[in-house]
N, C-alpha and C positions, 0 to 999 in steps of 0.2 A: 631719585624718582624711578629710575629703571628697576631698582631693587624692589620697590614697592609693587610695581606693576608685575614683575615676575613672580612675586610672592602670591599675588591675587590670582594669577593665571595658574600657578601650581595648585593652589587650593581648590580652584574650580574644576581642574582636571581630576584631582584626587576624589572630590565630591562626586563628580560624574561616574568615575570608575567604581566607587563604593556603592552608589545607587544601582548601577548596572549589575554588580555582583550580588547585591541583595535581592534584586528582582530574579536573578537566575536561581539563587538558592531557594527562594520562595516557591518557585515552580518545581524544583527538584524535590524538596522536602515537604511539599504540600500534603496535608492530611485531607483526604476526601471525606466530605460530610454528606451524610444521607439527606437528600433534599426534603424528606419527610420531617427530619429533625428540625430543619430550618423553618418549615411551614408551621410545625407545631409550636415552636418557640415563639413565633411571631403572633400566633393565636392566643398564647397565654397572657395573663394580666400584667406580667412584668413586675409584680410587687416583691418577688424574692422573699416572701414572708416565712417560708418553710412550713406552711400549714399542710402541704402535700406530703410531708415526711422526708423530703429531700433537701439537699443543701441550698438549692435555688432553682429558678426556672429552667436553666440549661440542663442541669442534672435530671430534672423531671421530664423534660422533653425527650432526653435520650432514653429514659426508662419507659416512657409511654410507647415510643417506637419499637423498643425491644420487647414490649408486652409484659413488662414487669410492674407496671403501675396502672391503676384504673383511670379511665377518661374522666371520671367524676372527681378526681383528686384535687383539682384546683379550686379550693374553697373561696379564694378571693374573687375568682372569675364567675362562679356560679354556673347556672344551667346554660347560658349563652356561650361561654367558653367551652364547656363540656360538649355541646352540640357541634361546635366548630371543629374541635379535636376529633370527634367521632366521624365527622364527614371526611376529614383528611385521612384518617386511618381506615375508613370503610368499616366501621363497627357500629354497634348500637349504643347510644349514649346511656340509656337507662334513666332512672330518676335521681335527682340530686337533692339531698336534704341540706337546706340552709341552717346553719347553726349560729348561735350567739353566746356570748359569755354571760354568766350569771354569778353574782356574789352571794355565797351562802353565809352571810353575817349580817346582823342588824345592830351590832354593838357600837352605836355612835358615841360621841363625846358625852351626850346627856345620859346614856344608859350605862356606861362603865367608865372607870377611871384608870389612869396609869398607876402601877404599883411602885414605881420608882422614877427618878429623873434620869433620863438617858442622855449622855454626853458624847456618844461614840458616833460612828459613821451613820448617816441618815439612810439606812438601807434595811428593808425588812429581812433580807437574808442574814445581815450582820447581827441584827437584834435577836433573830431566831437562834443563831449560833451562840451568841454570848449569854443570853438570859431567857431563852425560850419564849420570847414575846414580851411585849411592853405593858399590856393591859392586865388588869386583875383576872380577867378571863383568859386563860392560857390558850384557849381555842380561837380567840378573836382576832380580827384584822388588825395588823400592826399600823397600817395607814401611811407608810413612808413612800409608797408609790413605786415599788419595783415593777408592778404590772403596767403603770403608766409609761415607764421607760421602755418596757419590752414591746409594747403595742406599736406596730409599724404604720398603723392607720389613724393614729391620734384619736381613738375611739374611747379612751379612758381618761378621766381626770379625778382628782381628789376633791370631793365636795366640802361644803362648809361643815358637814357633820364629821369630817375626818375619815370618810369611807370612800372607796373608788365608786365613781358614777360612770356607768357604761352608756354610750351613745349607740343605741341600737340601729340607727341609720347608717353609721360608719363601721360597726363591728361586722366582720366577715366570718367570724368563727375560726380564725387560723390557729388558735390555741397557744399563742406565745405567752399571753398573760397567765394562762393555766400553769404552764411550766415554770413561770417566774415566781409564782406565789409560794413562799416557803411553808405556809400554813395550809395549803391545798384548799383554799376557800373558794377559788373560782372554778366553775364547771362550765362545759359546753352543753347547751340544750337546744333541741330543735326549735327554729324560729317560729314555727307554726304551732308549738305546744300550747295547749289550753287546759287549765286546771290549777290546782293548788301546788304550791311549792314552799319548802321550809327555808327561811332565812336565818338559819342558826346551824352551827357545826359543833356545839358543846356536847361531847360524848361522855361527860362525867356522870356518875350515878349518885353523886353527893348533892341531893336536892337543895338543902339549905344553903350550901356553898354557891350553888348556881344563882340563886336569888341575890346573894351578897355580891357576887362578882359582876352580874350584868342583869339589869331589870328587863331586858329584852331577850333573855336566854330561855330556851325550851326547858320547862319544869318537869318534863317526862310524865305528865299526868295521864296521858293516854285518852284524853277526852275526844281528840279528833278522830281516833280509830273507832270510838264508840258511837259517835254522832254521824259518821259517814254512812248514808243509806245504801251505798253501793259497795261497802266494805273494800274500798280501794286504797285504804291507808294501813300501813304497818309500821312499827317502830323497829328500826335497825341501828343498833349501837345507840339507842336513845333518841334518834333523829326520825321524824315522820318521813316516810318514803311513800310516794304516790304512784299507784299503778294507773298510767294515763289511758290504758286500754278500758278501764272501768270507770275513771273519773268522768263526770258530766258537768263540772264546773258549777255545781249547785250552790257552793259557798257555805254549806253547813259546818264544814270543818273550821273555816275562817271565823265564823261567828262563835264557835265553841272554844276556840283557842284564846285562853285568858292572857297569854303572853304576847299575843299578836305576832306570832312566829310565822304562821301560815298566810300566804298571800295568793290572790289569783293572778295568773299571768295569761 
């Protein structure tokens, strides 16, 4: 019994001494943190999404205080966070452009078919690496959901048509899905953008093959460019590109597009 009590006593003494030493070492080797960094870090959204271009909120806070990052960089926090940071740092917040992700593909299961049966890893990146895509349209969305896995806000899901569906109420425009898409089909656009946009990324100039590969593919007829009364549309690599400084959302290009590639947003 004496041995047990002695063992407990020794353990308590050792624990006390170790705790005391740790406290002393903490004070000796403590790294002073700029109180502004702490204040900025607390003002950030805490999403650690990387949309600011830094590894996380801690790194972004340090860059902000050092003057190496813009106060509008927290895409997840938006204007409220930018204003709070600006007040802490004593600078002008400026304007914040809210962005959302957009899928430039309309090749659903009904519009195009797979050209082979795939038995490998269910990953878009793996399919792109092994066979440059799964569908007959080599430019089309693979649909295995790498973007879904990459989104930290659960704003993307794979719909019944086999394509990513973006919840605009949850999307903050962090760009994680854009980086994850091996086909480069996801893009960030301004949330308040109004006008026409093309839901196709087929850059092939083989028109008959486009029709065979996907019934929703852009046929490169150029009708949209001719029908636009504001001359706001040009074809770049065969894809309609809209100049939103000219576009009035009249919808004439949408009506003229026989392939239903153009949509008003």
